[in-house]
C-alpha positions as a Markdown table, in Angstrom:
| # | Residue | x | y | z |
|---|---|---|---|---|
| 1 | Met | -0.9 | -16.1 | 3.9 |
| 2 | Asn | 1.1 | -14.1 | 1.3 |
| 3 | Pro | -0.2 | -10.5 | 1.7 |
| 4 | Leu | 0.6 | -9.8 | -2.0 |
| 5 | Arg | -2.2 | -12.2 | -3.0 |
| 6 | Val | -4.6 | -9.4 | -2.3 |
| 7 | Phe | -3.5 | -7.8 | -5.6 |
| 8 | Leu | -4.2 | -11.0 | -7.7 |
| 9 | Thr | -7.4 | -11.4 | -9.6 |
| 10 | Gly | -10.0 | -13.6 | -7.8 |
| 11 | Pro | -11.2 | -17.1 | -8.8 |
| 12 | Asp | -14.1 | -17.5 | -11.2 |
| 13 | Leu | -17.4 | -18.1 | -9.5 |
| 14 | Pro | -20.2 | -20.3 | -10.9 |
| 15 | Gln | -22.1 | -18.4 | -13.5 |
| 16 | Leu | -25.4 | -16.9 | -12.4 |
| 17 | Ala | -28.4 | -18.6 | -13.9 |
| 18 | Ser | -30.7 | -15.6 | -14.2 |
| 19 | Arg | -30.3 | -13.6 | -17.4 |
| 20 | Glu | -32.1 | -10.7 | -15.7 |
| 21 | Glu | -29.6 | -10.7 | -12.8 |
| 22 | Ile | -26.7 | -10.9 | -15.2 |
| 23 | Asp | -28.0 | -7.9 | -17.2 |
| 24 | Arg | -28.6 | -5.9 | -14.0 |
| 25 | Ile | -25.1 | -6.5 | -12.6 |
| 26 | Tyr | -23.4 | -5.8 | -15.9 |
| 27 | Lys | -25.3 | -2.6 | -16.5 |
| 28 | Arg | -24.7 | -1.3 | -12.9 |
| 29 | His | -21.0 | -2.1 | -12.8 |
| 30 | Arg | -20.1 | -1.0 | -16.4 |
| 31 | Leu | -21.3 | 2.6 | -15.6 |
| 32 | Arg | -19.5 | 2.7 | -12.3 |
| 33 | Ile | -16.3 | 1.3 | -13.7 |
| 34 | Met | -16.4 | 3.7 | -16.6 |
| 35 | Leu | -16.8 | 6.7 | -14.3 |
| 36 | Ala | -14.1 | 5.5 | -11.9 |
| 37 | Ile | -11.4 | 4.8 | -14.4 |
| 38 | Thr | -12.1 | 8.0 | -16.4 |
| 39 | Ile | -12.6 | 10.5 | -13.5 |
| 40 | Gly | -10.1 | 8.7 | -11.3 |
| 41 | Tyr | -7.4 | 8.6 | -13.9 |
| 42 | Gly | -8.1 | 12.2 | -14.8 |
| 43 | Leu | -7.7 | 13.4 | -11.2 |
| 44 | Leu | -4.6 | 11.2 | -10.9 |
| 45 | Tyr | -3.0 | 13.3 | -13.6 |
| 46 | Thr | -2.8 | 16.3 | -11.2 |
| 47 | Cys | -0.2 | 14.3 | -9.3 |
| 48 | Arg | 1.8 | 13.8 | -12.5 |
| 49 | Leu | 1.8 | 17.3 | -13.9 |
| 50 | Ala | 2.2 | 19.4 | -10.7 |
| 51 | Leu | 5.9 | 20.1 | -11.5 |
| 52 | Ser | 4.8 | 21.8 | -14.8 |
| 53 | Val | 3.0 | 24.5 | -12.9 |
| 54 | Val | 5.7 | 25.3 | -10.3 |
| 55 | Lys | 8.7 | 25.5 | -12.6 |
| 56 | Lys | 8.8 | 29.3 | -12.8 |
| 57 | Pro | 8.5 | 29.8 | -9.0 |
| 58 | Leu | 11.2 | 27.2 | -8.4 |
| 59 | Ile | 13.5 | 29.0 | -11.0 |
| 60 | Asp | 12.7 | 32.5 | -9.7 |
| 61 | Gly | 13.3 | 31.4 | -6.1 |
| 62 | Gly | 16.7 | 30.0 | -7.0 |
| 63 | Ile | 15.7 | 26.5 | -5.9 |
| 64 | Phe | 16.4 | 24.8 | -9.2 |
| 65 | Thr | 17.7 | 25.8 | -12.6 |
| 66 | Pro | 15.8 | 24.9 | -15.9 |
| 67 | Glu | 18.4 | 22.1 | -16.5 |
| 68 | Gln | 17.9 | 20.7 | -13.0 |
| 69 | Leu | 14.1 | 20.8 | -13.5 |
| 70 | Gly | 14.7 | 18.9 | -16.8 |
| 71 | Ile | 16.5 | 16.2 | -14.7 |
| 72 | Ile | 13.7 | 16.0 | -12.2 |
| 73 | Gly | 11.1 | 16.0 | -14.9 |
| 74 | Ser | 12.8 | 13.3 | -16.9 |
| 75 | Ala | 12.9 | 11.0 | -13.8 |
| 76 | Ile | 9.1 | 10.7 | -13.7 |
| 77 | Phe | 9.0 | 9.9 | -17.4 |
| 78 | Tyr | 11.7 | 7.2 | -17.4 |
| 79 | Ala | 10.2 | 5.6 | -14.3 |
| 80 | Tyr | 6.7 | 5.9 | -15.7 |
| 81 | Ala | 7.8 | 4.3 | -18.9 |
| 82 | Phe | 9.2 | 1.2 | -17.3 |
| 83 | Gly | 6.6 | 1.2 | -14.6 |
| 84 | Lys | 3.9 | 1.2 | -17.2 |
| 85 | Leu | 5.6 | -1.7 | -19.0 |
| 86 | Thr | 6.0 | -3.8 | -15.9 |
| 87 | Asn | 2.6 | -2.9 | -14.5 |
| 88 | Gly | 1.0 | -3.4 | -17.9 |
| 89 | Phe | 2.1 | -7.1 | -17.9 |
| 90 | Leu | 1.1 | -7.5 | -14.3 |
| 91 | Ala | -2.3 | -5.8 | -14.7 |
| 92 | Asp | -3.6 | -8.6 | -16.9 |
| 93 | His | -3.2 | -10.9 | -13.8 |
| 94 | Met | -4.4 | -8.4 | -11.1 |
| 95 | Asn | -7.6 | -7.5 | -9.3 |
| 96 | Val | -7.6 | -4.0 | -10.8 |
| 97 | Lys | -9.8 | -2.7 | -8.0 |
| 98 | Val | -6.9 | -3.1 | -5.5 |
| 99 | Phe | -4.1 | -2.5 | -8.0 |
| 100 | Phe | -5.3 | 0.8 | -9.2 |
| 101 | Ala | -6.3 | 2.2 | -5.8 |
| 102 | Phe | -2.9 | 1.3 | -4.3 |
| 103 | Gly | -1.0 | 3.1 | -7.1 |
| 104 | Val | -3.2 | 6.2 | -6.7 |
| 105 | Leu | -2.6 | 6.3 | -2.9 |
| 106 | Ile | 1.2 | 6.0 | -3.1 |
| 107 | Ser | 1.4 | 8.6 | -5.9 |
| 108 | Ala | -0.6 | 11.0 | -3.6 |
| 109 | Leu | 1.8 | 10.5 | -0.7 |
| 110 | Leu | 4.8 | 11.1 | -2.9 |
| 111 | Asn | 3.4 | 14.4 | -4.1 |
| 112 | Ile | 3.0 | 15.5 | -0.5 |
| 113 | Gly | 6.6 | 14.6 | 0.0 |
| 114 | Met | 7.7 | 16.7 | -3.0 |
| 115 | Gly | 6.2 | 19.8 | -1.3 |
| 116 | Phe | 8.9 | 19.4 | 1.4 |
| 117 | Ser | 11.9 | 18.9 | -0.9 |
| 118 | Thr | 14.4 | 21.5 | -2.1 |
| 119 | Val | 17.2 | 19.1 | -2.6 |
| 120 | Leu | 17.9 | 17.9 | -6.2 |
| 121 | Trp | 18.6 | 14.2 | -5.5 |
| 122 | Val | 15.6 | 13.9 | -3.1 |
| 123 | Ser | 13.3 | 15.5 | -5.7 |
| 124 | Val | 14.6 | 13.2 | -8.4 |
| 125 | Val | 14.0 | 10.1 | -6.3 |
| 126 | Leu | 10.5 | 11.2 | -5.1 |
| 127 | Trp | 9.4 | 12.2 | -8.6 |
| 128 | Gly | 10.9 | 9.1 | -10.1 |
| 129 | Leu | 9.0 | 6.9 | -7.7 |
| 130 | Asn | 5.9 | 8.9 | -8.4 |
| 131 | Gly | 6.3 | 7.9 | -12.1 |
| 132 | Trp | 6.5 | 4.3 | -11.2 |
| 133 | Phe | 3.2 | 4.3 | -9.3 |
| 134 | Gln | 1.5 | 6.5 | -11.9 |
| 135 | Gly | 2.2 | 3.6 | -14.2 |
| 136 | Phe | -0.6 | 1.6 | -12.4 |
| 137 | Gly | -3.3 | 3.8 | -14.0 |
| 138 | Ala | -3.4 | 3.3 | -17.8 |
| 139 | Pro | -2.9 | -0.5 | -17.8 |
| 140 | Thr | -5.7 | -1.0 | -15.3 |
| 141 | Gly | -8.0 | 1.2 | -17.4 |
| 142 | Ala | -7.2 | -0.9 | -20.4 |
| 143 | Val | -7.8 | -4.2 | -18.6 |
| 144 | Ser | -11.1 | -2.9 | -17.2 |
| 145 | Met | -12.3 | -1.8 | -20.6 |
| 146 | Ala | -11.2 | -5.1 | -22.3 |
| 147 | Asn | -13.0 | -7.1 | -19.6 |
| 148 | Trp | -16.2 | -5.1 | -19.2 |
| 149 | Phe | -16.8 | -3.7 | -22.8 |
| 150 | Ser | -16.9 | -5.7 | -26.1 |
| 151 | Pro | -14.7 | -5.1 | -29.1 |
| 152 | Arg | -17.2 | -3.1 | -31.2 |
| 153 | Glu | -17.8 | -0.7 | -28.3 |
| 154 | Arg | -14.0 | -0.2 | -28.0 |
| 155 | Gly | -13.5 | 3.0 | -30.0 |
| 156 | Arg | -16.3 | 4.9 | -28.3 |
| 157 | Ile | -15.5 | 3.7 | -24.8 |
| 158 | Tyr | -11.8 | 4.3 | -25.2 |
| 159 | Gly | -12.5 | 7.7 | -26.6 |
| 160 | Ile | -14.5 | 8.5 | -23.5 |
| 161 | Trp | -11.8 | 7.2 | -21.2 |
| 162 | Ser | -9.2 | 9.2 | -23.0 |
| 163 | Thr | -10.9 | 12.4 | -21.9 |
| 164 | Ala | -9.2 | 11.7 | -18.6 |
| 165 | His | -6.0 | 13.2 | -20.1 |
| 166 | Ala | -7.8 | 16.4 | -20.8 |
| 167 | Ile | -9.6 | 16.5 | -17.5 |
| 168 | Gly | -6.4 | 16.1 | -15.5 |
| 169 | Glu | -4.5 | 18.6 | -17.6 |
| 170 | Gly | -7.2 | 21.2 | -17.3 |
| 171 | Leu | -7.4 | 20.8 | -13.5 |
| 172 | Thr | -3.7 | 21.1 | -13.3 |
| 173 | Phe | -3.3 | 24.2 | -15.4 |
| 174 | Val | -6.3 | 26.0 | -13.7 |
| 175 | Ala | -6.8 | 24.7 | -10.2 |
| 176 | Val | -3.2 | 23.8 | -9.3 |
| 177 | Ala | -2.0 | 27.1 | -10.9 |
| 178 | Gly | -4.5 | 28.9 | -8.7 |
| 179 | Leu | -3.2 | 27.2 | -5.6 |
| 180 | Val | 0.4 | 28.1 | -6.5 |
| 181 | Ser | -0.5 | 31.7 | -7.1 |
| 182 | Leu | -2.2 | 32.0 | -3.7 |
| 183 | Phe | -0.1 | 29.8 | -1.4 |
| 184 | Gly | 3.3 | 29.2 | -3.1 |
| 185 | Trp | 4.9 | 26.4 | -5.0 |
| 186 | Gln | 4.5 | 23.8 | -2.2 |
| 187 | Ala | 0.7 | 24.0 | -2.6 |
| 188 | Gly | 1.2 | 22.8 | -6.2 |
| 189 | Phe | 2.2 | 19.4 | -4.8 |
| 190 | Trp | 0.2 | 19.3 | -1.5 |
| 191 | Gly | -3.2 | 20.1 | -3.2 |
| 192 | Pro | -3.1 | 17.2 | -5.7 |
| 193 | Gly | -1.7 | 14.9 | -3.0 |
| 194 | Val | -4.6 | 15.4 | -0.6 |
| 195 | Leu | -7.1 | 15.2 | -3.5 |
| 196 | Cys | -5.8 | 11.8 | -4.7 |
| 197 | Ile | -6.0 | 10.2 | -1.3 |
| 198 | Phe | -9.8 | 10.5 | -1.7 |
| 199 | Val | -9.5 | 9.4 | -5.3 |
| 200 | Ala | -7.9 | 6.2 | -4.2 |
| 201 | Leu | -10.8 | 5.5 | -1.9 |
| 202 | Gly | -13.3 | 6.2 | -4.7 |
| 203 | Val | -11.4 | 3.9 | -7.1 |
| 204 | Tyr | -11.5 | 1.1 | -4.6 |
| 205 | Leu | -15.2 | 1.4 | -4.0 |
| 206 | Leu | -16.3 | 1.6 | -7.7 |
| 207 | Val | -13.9 | -0.5 | -9.8 |
| 208 | Gln | -14.5 | -4.2 | -10.0 |
| 209 | Asp | -12.4 | -7.3 | -10.8 |
| 210 | Arg | -13.1 | -9.4 | -13.9 |
| 211 | Pro | -16.7 | -10.3 | -14.6 |
| 212 | Pro | -16.3 | -14.1 | -14.1 |
| 213 | Thr | -15.1 | -13.3 | -10.5 |
| 214 | Leu | -18.7 | -12.0 | -9.9 |
| 215 | Gly | -20.4 | -15.0 | -11.5 |
| 216 | Leu | -20.9 | -13.2 | -14.8 |
| 217 | Pro | -20.2 | -14.5 | -18.3 |
| 218 | Leu | -17.4 | -12.9 | -20.5 |
| 219 | Val | -18.6 | -9.6 | -21.9 |
| 220 | Ala | -18.3 | -11.0 | -25.5 |
| 221 | Asp | -20.7 | -13.7 | -24.6 |
| 222 | Trp | -23.1 | -11.3 | -22.8 |
| 223 | Lys | -23.0 | -8.9 | -25.8 |
| 224 | Asn | -22.8 | -11.7 | -28.4 |
| 225 | Asp | -19.8 | -9.8 | -29.8 |
| 226 | His | -17.0 | -12.3 | -30.6 |
| 227 | Val | -13.7 | -11.7 | -32.3 |
| 228 | Asp | -10.9 | -14.1 | -33.1 |
| 229 | Asp | -8.4 | -14.2 | -30.3 |
| 230 | Ala | -5.4 | -15.2 | -32.4 |
| 231 | Pro | -4.1 | -13.9 | -35.8 |
| 232 | Glu | -5.2 | -15.8 | -38.8 |
| 233 | Gly | -3.4 | -19.2 | -39.2 |
| 234 | Glu | -2.1 | -19.2 | -35.6 |
| 235 | Ala | -3.3 | -21.2 | -32.6 |
| 236 | Gln | -4.5 | -19.3 | -29.5 |
| 237 | Pro | -1.7 | -19.4 | -26.9 |
| 238 | Glu | -2.8 | -21.4 | -23.8 |
| 239 | Ser | -1.7 | -19.0 | -21.1 |
| 240 | Thr | -2.0 | -15.2 | -20.5 |
| 241 | Trp | 1.8 | -15.0 | -20.3 |
| 242 | Ala | 2.1 | -16.7 | -23.7 |
| 243 | Thr | -0.4 | -14.3 | -25.2 |
| 244 | Gln | 1.5 | -11.4 | -23.8 |
| 245 | Arg | 4.8 | -12.6 | -25.2 |
| 246 | Ala | 3.2 | -13.1 | -28.6 |
| 247 | Ile | 2.5 | -9.3 | -29.1 |
| 248 | Leu | 6.3 | -8.7 | -29.4 |
| 249 | Lys | 6.2 | -10.6 | -32.8 |
| 250 | Ile | 3.7 | -8.1 | -34.3 |
| 251 | Pro | 5.7 | -5.6 | -36.4 |
| 252 | Ala | 2.8 | -3.0 | -36.4 |
| 253 | Ile | 3.1 | -2.8 | -32.6 |
| 254 | Trp | 6.7 | -1.7 | -32.9 |
| 255 | Val | 5.9 | 1.0 | -35.5 |
| 256 | Leu | 2.9 | 2.2 | -33.5 |
| 257 | Ala | 5.1 | 2.4 | -30.3 |
| 258 | Leu | 7.6 | 4.6 | -32.2 |
| 259 | Ser | 4.9 | 6.8 | -33.6 |
| 260 | Ser | 3.4 | 7.2 | -30.1 |
| 261 | Ala | 6.8 | 8.1 | -28.7 |
| 262 | Met | 7.1 | 11.0 | -31.1 |
| 263 | Ile | 3.6 | 12.4 | -30.4 |
| 264 | Tyr | 4.4 | 12.1 | -26.7 |
| 265 | Val | 7.5 | 14.3 | -27.2 |
| 266 | Thr | 5.2 | 17.1 | -28.4 |
| 267 | Arg | 2.5 | 16.4 | -25.9 |
| 268 | Tyr | 4.7 | 16.6 | -22.8 |
| 269 | Ala | 6.7 | 19.5 | -24.3 |
| 270 | Ile | 3.6 | 21.6 | -24.2 |
| 271 | Asn | 2.5 | 20.2 | -20.8 |
| 272 | Ser | 5.9 | 20.7 | -19.2 |
| 273 | Trp | 7.1 | 23.9 | -20.8 |
| 274 | Gly | 4.0 | 25.5 | -22.3 |
| 275 | Ile | 3.3 | 27.7 | -19.3 |
| 276 | Leu | 6.9 | 28.9 | -19.2 |
| 277 | Tyr | 6.8 | 29.6 | -22.9 |
| 278 | Leu | 3.6 | 31.8 | -22.6 |
| 279 | Gln | 5.0 | 33.6 | -19.6 |
| 280 | Glu | 8.4 | 34.4 | -21.1 |
| 281 | Ala | 7.7 | 34.5 | -24.9 |
| 282 | Lys | 4.2 | 36.1 | -24.7 |
| 283 | Gly | 4.4 | 37.9 | -21.4 |
| 284 | Tyr | 1.4 | 36.2 | -19.7 |
| 285 | Ser | 1.0 | 35.8 | -16.0 |
| 286 | Leu | 0.8 | 32.4 | -14.4 |
| 287 | Ile | -3.0 | 32.5 | -14.2 |
| 288 | Gln | -3.3 | 33.8 | -17.8 |
| 289 | Ala | -0.9 | 31.1 | -19.1 |
| 290 | Gly | -2.7 | 28.4 | -17.2 |
| 291 | Ala | -6.1 | 29.6 | -18.5 |
| 292 | Val | -5.0 | 29.6 | -22.1 |
| 293 | Ile | -3.5 | 26.1 | -21.9 |
| 294 | Ser | -6.4 | 24.8 | -20.0 |
| 295 | Val | -8.6 | 25.2 | -23.1 |
| 296 | Asn | -7.0 | 21.8 | -23.9 |
| 297 | Thr | -9.4 | 20.4 | -21.4 |
| 298 | Ile | -12.5 | 21.1 | -23.5 |
| 299 | Ala | -10.7 | 20.6 | -26.8 |
| 300 | Gly | -9.2 | 17.3 | -25.5 |
| 301 | Ile | -12.6 | 16.0 | -24.3 |
| 302 | Leu | -14.1 | 16.8 | -27.7 |
| 303 | Gly | -11.1 | 15.4 | -29.6 |
| 304 | Ala | -11.0 | 12.1 | -27.7 |
| 305 | Val | -14.8 | 11.5 | -28.1 |
| 306 | Ala | -14.8 | 12.7 | -31.7 |
| 307 | Tyr | -11.9 | 10.3 | -32.5 |
| 308 | Gly | -13.6 | 7.3 | -30.9 |
| 309 | Phe | -17.0 | 7.9 | -32.6 |
| 310 | Ser | -15.6 | 8.9 | -36.0 |
| 311 | Ser | -13.2 | 6.0 | -36.3 |
| 312 | Asp | -15.9 | 3.5 | -35.2 |
| 313 | Lys | -18.9 | 5.0 | -37.2 |
| 314 | Ile | -17.4 | 6.8 | -40.2 |
| 315 | Phe | -14.4 | 4.5 | -40.9 |
| 316 | Asn | -15.8 | 1.2 | -39.5 |
| 317 | Ala | -13.3 | 0.9 | -36.7 |
| 318 | Arg | -10.3 | 1.7 | -39.0 |
| 319 | Arg | -7.9 | 4.0 | -37.1 |
| 320 | Pro | -5.3 | 5.1 | -39.8 |
| 321 | Pro | -7.6 | 7.5 | -41.8 |
| 322 | Thr | -8.7 | 9.1 | -38.5 |
| 323 | Asn | -5.1 | 9.3 | -37.4 |
| 324 | Leu | -4.1 | 11.3 | -40.5 |
| 325 | Ile | -6.9 | 13.8 | -40.1 |
| 326 | Phe | -6.2 | 14.4 | -36.4 |
| 327 | Ala | -2.4 | 14.6 | -37.0 |
| 328 | Val | -2.9 | 17.4 | -39.6 |
| 329 | Val | -5.2 | 19.3 | -37.2 |
| 330 | Glu | -2.6 | 19.0 | -34.3 |
| 331 | Ile | 0.3 | 20.2 | -36.5 |
| 332 | Val | -1.8 | 23.2 | -37.7 |
| 333 | Gly | -2.5 | 24.1 | -34.1 |
| 334 | Leu | 1.2 | 24.0 | -33.3 |
| 335 | Leu | 2.2 | 26.2 | -36.3 |
| 336 | Met | -0.4 | 28.7 | -35.1 |
| 337 | Ile | 1.0 | 28.7 | -31.5 |
| 338 | Phe | 4.6 | 29.2 | -32.5 |
| 339 | Phe | 4.8 | 30.9 | -35.8 |
| 340 | Val | 2.1 | 33.7 | -35.7 |
| 341 | Pro | 3.9 | 36.5 | -33.8 |
| 342 | Thr | 1.0 | 38.9 | -33.6 |
| 343 | Gly | -1.5 | 36.4 | -32.1 |
| 344 | Gly | -3.1 | 37.8 | -28.9 |
| 345 | Pro | -4.7 | 35.9 | -26.1 |
| 346 | Ala | -7.9 | 35.2 | -28.1 |
| 347 | Phe | -5.9 | 33.9 | -31.0 |
| 348 | Met | -3.7 | 31.7 | -28.8 |
| 349 | Thr | -6.8 | 30.3 | -27.1 |
| 350 | Ile | -8.1 | 29.2 | -30.5 |
| 351 | Ala | -4.7 | 27.8 | -31.5 |
| 352 | Phe | -4.4 | 25.8 | -28.3 |
| 353 | Phe | -8.0 | 24.5 | -28.9 |
| 354 | Ile | -7.1 | 23.3 | -32.3 |
| 355 | Tyr | -3.9 | 21.7 | -31.1 |
| 356 | Gly | -5.6 | 20.1 | -28.1 |
| 357 | Phe | -8.4 | 18.7 | -30.2 |
| 358 | Gly | -6.0 | 17.0 | -32.7 |
| 359 | Leu | -3.5 | 15.9 | -30.1 |
| 360 | Thr | -5.9 | 14.2 | -27.7 |
| 361 | Gly | -7.5 | 12.3 | -30.7 |
| 362 | Leu | -4.0 | 11.1 | -31.6 |
| 363 | Val | -3.1 | 10.1 | -28.1 |
| 364 | Thr | -6.3 | 8.1 | -27.9 |
| 365 | Ala | -5.3 | 6.0 | -30.9 |
| 366 | Leu | -1.5 | 5.9 | -30.8 |
| 367 | Gly | -1.2 | 5.6 | -27.0 |
| 368 | Gly | -3.4 | 2.6 | -26.7 |
| 369 | Leu | -6.6 | 2.1 | -28.7 |
| 370 | Phe | -4.9 | 1.2 | -32.0 |
| 371 | Ala | -2.7 | -1.3 | -30.1 |
| 372 | Met | -5.6 | -2.9 | -28.3 |
| 373 | Asp | -7.2 | -3.4 | -31.8 |
| 374 | Ile | -4.3 | -5.5 | -32.9 |
| 375 | Val | -3.8 | -7.8 | -29.9 |
| 376 | Pro | -6.0 | -10.4 | -28.0 |
| 377 | Arg | -8.1 | -9.2 | -25.1 |
| 378 | Arg | -5.9 | -11.1 | -22.6 |
| 379 | Ala | -2.9 | -8.9 | -23.6 |
| 380 | Ala | -4.7 | -5.5 | -23.2 |
| 381 | Gly | -2.6 | -4.4 | -20.2 |
| 382 | Ala | 0.6 | -5.8 | -21.7 |
| 383 | Val | 0.3 | -3.9 | -25.0 |
| 384 | Met | -0.6 | -0.7 | -23.1 |
| 385 | Gly | 2.6 | -1.2 | -21.1 |
| 386 | Phe | 4.7 | -1.9 | -24.2 |
| 387 | Val | 3.5 | 1.1 | -26.2 |
| 388 | Gly | 3.7 | 3.1 | -23.0 |
| 389 | Val | 7.4 | 2.4 | -22.4 |
| 390 | Phe | 8.2 | 3.9 | -25.8 |
| 391 | Ser | 5.8 | 6.8 | -25.3 |
| 392 | Tyr | 7.3 | 7.9 | -22.0 |
| 393 | Val | 10.9 | 7.3 | -22.8 |
| 394 | Gly | 10.2 | 9.7 | -25.6 |
| 395 | Ala | 8.6 | 12.1 | -23.1 |
| 396 | Ala | 11.6 | 11.7 | -20.8 |
| 397 | Ile | 14.1 | 12.4 | -23.6 |
| 398 | Gln | 12.1 | 15.4 | -24.5 |
| 399 | Glu | 12.2 | 16.7 | -21.0 |
| 400 | Arg | 16.0 | 16.5 | -20.8 |
| 401 | Ile | 16.6 | 17.9 | -24.3 |
| 402 | Ser | 14.1 | 20.7 | -23.9 |
| 403 | Gly | 15.6 | 21.6 | -20.5 |
| 404 | Ile | 19.1 | 21.8 | -22.0 |
| 405 | Leu | 18.0 | 23.8 | -25.1 |
| 406 | Ile | 15.9 | 26.2 | -23.1 |
| 407 | Asp | 18.7 | 26.7 | -20.5 |
| 408 | Arg | 21.3 | 27.3 | -23.2 |
| 409 | Gly | 18.9 | 29.8 | -24.9 |
| 410 | Ser | 18.5 | 31.9 | -21.8 |
| 411 | Thr | 20.5 | 35.0 | -20.9 |
| 412 | Ile | 20.5 | 37.2 | -17.9 |
| 413 | Ile | 20.4 | 40.9 | -18.5 |
| 414 | Asp | 20.4 | 43.4 | -15.6 |
| 415 | Gly | 19.5 | 40.5 | -13.3 |
| 416 | Val | 16.5 | 39.4 | -15.4 |
| 417 | Arg | 16.5 | 36.0 | -17.2 |
| 418 | His | 15.4 | 36.1 | -20.8 |
| 419 | Tyr | 14.5 | 33.0 | -22.9 |
| 420 | Asp | 15.0 | 32.1 | -26.6 |
| 421 | Phe | 12.7 | 29.2 | -27.6 |
| 422 | Ser | 13.5 | 29.3 | -31.3 |
| 423 | Thr | 15.6 | 26.1 | -31.3 |
| 424 | Val | 13.4 | 24.0 | -29.0 |
| 425 | Ile | 10.3 | 24.8 | -31.0 |
| 426 | Trp | 11.6 | 23.0 | -34.1 |
| 427 | Phe | 12.4 | 19.9 | -31.9 |
| 428 | Trp | 8.7 | 19.9 | -30.7 |
| 429 | Val | 7.1 | 20.4 | -34.1 |
| 430 | Gly | 9.4 | 18.0 | -35.9 |
| 431 | Ser | 8.5 | 15.2 | -33.5 |
| 432 | Ser | 4.8 | 15.6 | -34.5 |
| 433 | Val | 5.6 | 15.5 | -38.2 |
| 434 | Leu | 7.7 | 12.3 | -37.7 |
| 435 | Ser | 4.8 | 10.7 | -35.7 |
| 436 | Leu | 2.5 | 11.4 | -38.6 |
| 437 | Ile | 4.8 | 9.7 | -41.1 |
| 438 | Leu | 5.2 | 6.6 | -38.9 |
| 439 | Ala | 1.5 | 6.3 | -38.3 |
| 440 | Thr | 0.7 | 6.6 | -42.0 |
| 441 | Thr | 2.8 | 3.5 | -42.7 |
| 442 | Leu | 0.2 | 1.5 | -40.8 |
| 443 | Trp | -2.6 | 2.5 | -43.3 |
| 444 | Arg | -3.5 | -1.2 | -44.0 |
| 445 | Val | -3.7 | -2.4 | -40.4 |
| 446 | Arg | -7.2 | -3.1 | -39.3 |
| 447 | Val | -9.1 | -4.1 | -36.2 |
| 448 | Arg | -9.0 | -7.9 | -35.8 |
| 449 | Asp | -12.4 | -9.4 | -36.1 |
C-alpha cells in the first residue's frame, strides 16, 4: 500500500437517510472545524514570525547582520509562496485533516532546529523549509470553508477565520518577545516549536475530511444555497484539475494577485521590521515595542470580522467598496506611524490599531476571500495558492529590499549602530498605495451567484 494515500481525500459514503442525523453531524463538525482552522492557523503563525522577534538579539550578538537576516527572512517567503501554490492545488484533492496536521508538525520541528543554528546557510535552509510546510495552512483552511460552509456564509466565516493572522501576530509579539527577553533568542524558536507540536495533534482531532466522506450531502444542498459553478456561457469542467486550470483564464484573478502582493509588502514589512523600527527610531525596549505592535491582535480581529460582516450585509457580498474603505484606513494608520514625529506610546498604540484594523480587513479580501468569490468551490485551494504565490513573493522581495535599505542606512558611531529608516518607509507606504489602485480597478467584479 502506498503510504502517501493517507493524505488523499476518502471515498464518498452512502448518504445518511435521517435528516436529523445529518443536521446533528453538520452542526457539530462545523463548529469544531471552524475553531481548529482558526485557532490552529493562528498558533501556527508563531512558527512563521519568530525570526521577527529575535532580529535585534541576533544583530547585537554579532551572529547575523541585517542584510543576512534579510536573506534568511526572504527564504521563508519564497518557499512559502511556491509551497502555498503547490499545496493549494494539492489541497483540493487531500484529506485536510491529515494534510494540515502534518504541515504543522514539520514546521514545529524546523523551528526547534532554528534555535540551534548560528550558520547562515543552515538557517536559510531550515527557514526556507519552514516556509514550504507553512504553506499547508491557508489552502486547507480555504478547502475546509468551501466544503463545510455555503457561499452566502462565506464573507462572515472567512472574516472569522482571518482573525487567525491577528491572533498569531499578537502571540508572537507578546508571548514570544517575553520568552526572548527572559531566556535568549533561542527560546524565540523553541517556544513556538513545542507549542505547535500540540497544535498538530489538535488539528488532527478536530478537522474533518469532505462532508460526503462522512455520508453527508454537499453543504450547498444541506443549506439550500446553490451558486453556478461555471462562468456564464461556459460548461462546468468535468474534473477538479480542469476546474483548477480554468482559474488561470480569469483576468481579475491576476489583478487581484498583484494587489495582494503589494499589500503583503507592507504587511510583512511591519511584521518583520516593525519591532526594530520602534526600538531604534523611537527608543522602545523589546517588550514595549512588542506590546505596541501586538495591538494589531485586537485591531486585526475586529478588522477581519468587520470586513466580513460589512461586505456581506452592507454591500451585499460586494468586496470592492469595502476594499476601498479599509485601504484608506490602513494608509492613514501608516502615515500616523511614520510621519508624526512627536507621537508617544499612546499615540503609536492608536496608530497601530488603525493600521491593523484596515490591514487585516484588506488581507481578508485580497489574500483569499475575493478570489474564492470569483472561482468555483472545487478550486478554492488552488486559487488560494495562486494568489498566495504572488503575495509571498512580494513579501520575500520586501524582506530582501528592506534588509538592504536598512543596512545601508545604518552607521556605527562610537561602537553603537544607528539606523535611518527614511528611505525604506517610502517603499512600505508606496506599496500600500499601489495595492489600493490595483484593487480599485476590480470595482465591477461581483460574487458569482
